N, C-alpha and C positions, 0 to 999 in steps of 0.2 A: 397355337398362338398365331402361326402364319396364316392359317385359313381365315381366322377372325380378322386379321389385319387386311388381307386382300379383299374381304367382303366389304369392309368399311371404305377401303380405297375406291372400289368401283362405285359405291354409293356416293362418296364425296365427288367423284368425277362426274356422275350424273347431275349432282346438284350444281357443279361448276358449269356444265353445259347448259343447264336450265337457266341459270342466272345470266349467262352471256346471251342466250337466245332472247331473254326478256329485255335486256338492254337494247339490243338492236331492234327488237320488235316495237318497243315503246318509242324509240327514236324515229324509226321510219314511219310508223303508223301516225304519229303525232305531227310530223313535219312534211310528209310527202304531199304534194299537190294532188287534189282529188281527180284531176283529169288523167293522171297516170295510173289510177287504180282500175286497170282494165281486166275484167274477168275472163276475157278471151286470150290474155297473155299467159303463156305456160309458165314463165319464170315467176310472174306475180302470183299465180295460183299455187305454185310450189311453196313460195315464201309464206303465203297466207295459211296454207295447211300446216306447215311446220310451226308457225307462230301459234296456231291453236293448240299444239301439243304441249307448249311450254308450261302453262299453268297446271294442267293435270299432272305432269311429271313432277313439278315442284311441290305440289301438295302431297303427292304420294310419297316422294322421297322424304319430305319433312316428317310425315307420319311414321315412315319406316325408321328413320334415324332415332327419333325420340323414343319410340316403343322399344327398339332394340336396346338402347341405353337403359331404359326403364326396367326391363326384365333381366338385364345382364347381371345385376347384383344379387346376392343371395337373400337379402332382406325382402320381406313382403309387406304389403299394406302401408300404413303410415310410417312404419319403421324404415322403409326404403328411402334413402337420402335423395333419390331422384324425384320423389314426389314433391318435396319442398322446392327443389331446384326447378322442376317443371312448372309448378304454380308461379314461382317468381318469373320464369321465362315467359309464360303465357301472359301474365299481367304486364310485363315489360314490353312485349310486342304490341299489346293494346295501347299502352301509353305512347310508345313511339309512333304508332299509326296515327293517333290523334295529334300529336305534336307536329308531325310532318304536314298536317293540313291546317295548322294554325297560322293565321296571318297577323303579324305584329302590328302592321299599320292599322288594321281594323281594330285590333285590341286596344291601341292607343286612343282610338276614337270611341271606345266603349262598346264596340260591336263584335259579335262572333258570327262570321259568315256561315251560310248554310253548308258550304263545302266542308266545314270542319266536322260535320256529323256524317259525312259519306263514309262508306265502308270499303276498305281496300284489302289487299292480300295479307298484310300484316295483322289486321284485325281478325281475319278468318283463321289464319294459322295459329294465332294466339288462343282463340276460342277452341280450335281443334285440339290443341295440346291439353287445354283444361278438360275438354270432353273425354279425351283418351284417358286422362288421369282418373276422371270420375268412373269410367267403365272399369278401369284397372282396380280401383279400390272396391267397387261392388263385387268384382269377380275374384279378388285376391284370396279369399277364404273359401272359395268354392272349387269345384273340379276344374282341372286345367283346360278342358275344352270350352269352358264358359266364356273366357275372355276373347279368344278368336271368333267364337260363334257370334257373340254380340257385335263385334267389330264388322264382320262380314254382313250381318243382318242390317246394321245401320246403313251400310253402303247400298244394299239391295233396296231397302225401303225408300231411301232418299232418291235413288235413281228411278225406281219404278213409279213412284207417285209424284215425280217432278211435274208432269203435265197438269196435275190437279192443284197442288199448292202454289204453283207459280201464277195462277189466276187470281189469287187473293190479293187485295190491296193493303190489308192490315191498317186501314185508316183509323181504327180505334186505338192504335198504339201510338206512343210518342214517336216523333220522326226519328230520333236517334236510335230507337229500338227497331222500328219498322225498316230502317235502312239495312239491317242485318238479314232481312227476310225477302226483300224485293228490290228491284232496281228502278222503281218509279221516280225516285228523287235524284238518281244519278250515281248510285253506288256501282263500283266497278265489279266487285264480287259480293256474294252473299253466303252466309254460313251454310244455308241449304241451297243447292245440293253439294257444295264444295267440300263440306266435312266428309262426304263419302269417299273422296280420294285419299284423304288423310287416314281414315279408318281402314281402308283396304291396304294402305301402306303399312299400317300397324299390324294387320293380319299377316302380311308377307314377312315382316320382321320376326314374328313369332315362329313362322315356319323355318326361316333360316336359323333361328336360335335353337329350335327343336332338333334340326338335322345338321348342326354345325360340324359334327364329327363323322358324318356320312361320307364314305370314300368318293362317291360319285355325285356329290352335292351339285357341283357346277354343271356338269353335263345334263343331269336331270332337270335342273332349274332352267337351263337354256331350252331344252326340248319342251318342257311344260309351258314356259313363257311364250314360245313360238306357237304352240297349239292353241292356248287360251287367247292370245292376242289375235291370231288370224281368225279364230272362230268368232270373237266379238266384232272384229272389223268387217268380216264378209258375210257372216251368217246371223248376226243378232237381229238385224232389221227384217230379213225374211222369216225368222222365227216368230217375231212379234206379229208380223202380218198373218202368218199361219194360225197363231193363237187367236187372233181376232176373227179370222174366217171360221175357225172351229167353235169358239165359245160365243162369239158375238159381243164380247165385252169391249166397250168403247175405249177403255183405258189402253188396251194393247194397240189399237189403231192410232191413238194419240202418241204413244211412245215411238212406233215405227215411222211416223210422219216427221218426227224431229228427234232422231235417235243419236244425238250427239254425245250423250254421257257414256253410253256403253261403247260407242265407236272410239271415243277418246281413251277410254279405259283399255281397249284393245291396243291402241297406239302405245300406251304406257307399258304394257307387257312386252311389246316388241322392242321398245327402247331398253327395257331391262335386259332382254335377251342379247341385244347388240353389245351393251356395256359389259355384261358378264362374259361374253365371248372374247372381247378384246381387253379384259381386265389386266392382263400382264403388261399392257402398254400404257396403263393409266396410273403409273406410280410416280409420274413427274411431280416434283415438289411444288412447282408453281400452280399446276392444276389442282393439287390437293389444298393448297393455301387459298385458292379462289373458292373452292368448295366449302372451306371452313370459314370464309369471310363474307358469306352471302348477305347477312344483315347489314354489315357496313357498306357493302357495294350498293344495296338497295337504297339505303339512306342517302348516300352520295349522289346516286342517279336521280333520286326524287328531288333533291335540292337543285341540281344543275338543270334538269329538264323541266320541272314543274314550278320551280321557284318557291320552295317551302319557306315559310316565315315572312318573305317579302313579296311573293308573287312575281318576282323578276327572274323568270327562267326562260330557257330557249323556247318553250311552248308558247309563251306570251308573244314573243317577237317574230317567230317563224312558223306559227301554227298553220299547217296545210299550205305552205308557200314554196317549198323547195322542190327542185327537179331531181330525178334519179341520179344525174351526174354529180350532184352535190350531196344528196341525202345518203347515198351508199357509202362513199368514203367518209362522210361525216359520222355515220353510224359506227364505222370501224374505229375512228378516232375517239368517239364517245365511249366505246367499250374499253379502249386502252386507257383513257383518262380516268374513268370510274374505277377500274380494277387497279390501276397504278396508284391512285390516291388512297384507295382502301388498303392495299397491301402495305403501302408506306405507313399508314396509320397503325395497322396491326403490328408492324415491326417495332414501332415505338409506342405501342399502346400503354405499356407499364409506365414509361417515363412521362407520357402526356397526362395520364391519370394522376401520377404523383405530383406533377406541376400544378394541375387543377386543384388537387387537394391542398397543396401548399398555399396556392393563391386564395382559396376559400378560407383557409385557416388564418392567413394573414389579414384578410378582410374582416373576419370576425374579431381578431385582436385589435385592429384599428378602430372598429366601431365601439368595442369595449373601452378602449383608451379614451376615445372622444367622449363617451358617456360618463366615464369616471371623472375626467377632468372638467367636463362642462357641468357636472352635477352641482358643485359649490356655486358656480356662477348662476345657474338656474334658480337655486335656492335663494341666493341674494336678490335676484330680480323679483322673485315671487314675494319675498319679504318687503322689499321696497314698494311693490305694487299694492300690497295689503295695507301698508302704512298710508300710502297715497289715497287709497279708497276710503280708509277710515277718516282721514282728514276731510275728504270731499263730502262724505255723508254727514260728518259733523258740521261742516259749513252749511249744508243744505238744511239741516235741522234748525241751526241758528237763524 
């Protein structure tokens, strides 16, 4: 039991780190004045590189956590209670993703702005969860190696053929669907290739589940993560260049010329190694609460920064206008505000939901009371109107 808890602790800590990196990354990238984005500045380059690690880590950890919980129970197939919970969770993330992009002012005018149909991280994670469930159900009554084999294969196929399918414009599809496949209209993320990080996270979860009782699980995991991560980071591009020179296949040349997917996957493995190494230091309750509250933190940050529902966010008023002396401490305050509000909400979530339920129930009762008490009045008015019309038509006939 202890081993299992520690494993989940270090994963929750990784998720907490990823969400905090996302908060400061979105704040600085959205508000920093362009003249300070100096590629020759070492500090800026370091920040930019680590910002690029955030999304791959977040997708991988999300796939890891969901798959680990999915296979932890003894039931299999549709009898697994995590299947229904996962489907609800995936659909919930899709719904929240669209709601956050809804502009009420436009809705009041009878318009739905194009930004509503753009795809973001919540849409992709929601679809990734549904995809993992689909693979799980397909493999549940087959041999045990089928599930991880399909997950790893999905990652490799999506990463290897990304240079090809990213060229398609999908103009024959409705915009709302095409936005899941390319960024032409402004989508921040697309389900391909980002699903690949979630599926490799699921495959890693199956490995941890398979060897959970292995005495040297953590030392082995650290060594393997360091080897795989370093290999992907430093040798994947030369490997694809060599494959191109050997085979002459243009796909390999296209991959090595923009090999960000495999390089970022190497970064993810290195982050895993670091967090597993320091796992004994990551049992702080606040860190774990942040890791368990990522959805709430994401919603709060989206409302404050991008102005969900109203369009009145920091992004509208300070977009690319702040200097580093303002934007850096501002990012720290933004992180504290979003996490503070979210943890406060999570602390009182049950009471808040009860009050909302009570308010909704009270509203229903009041509407029912108004309906019941106004029904006789409405009937009387209808009766009088009918008599009036009968008299009027009688007068017209005469």
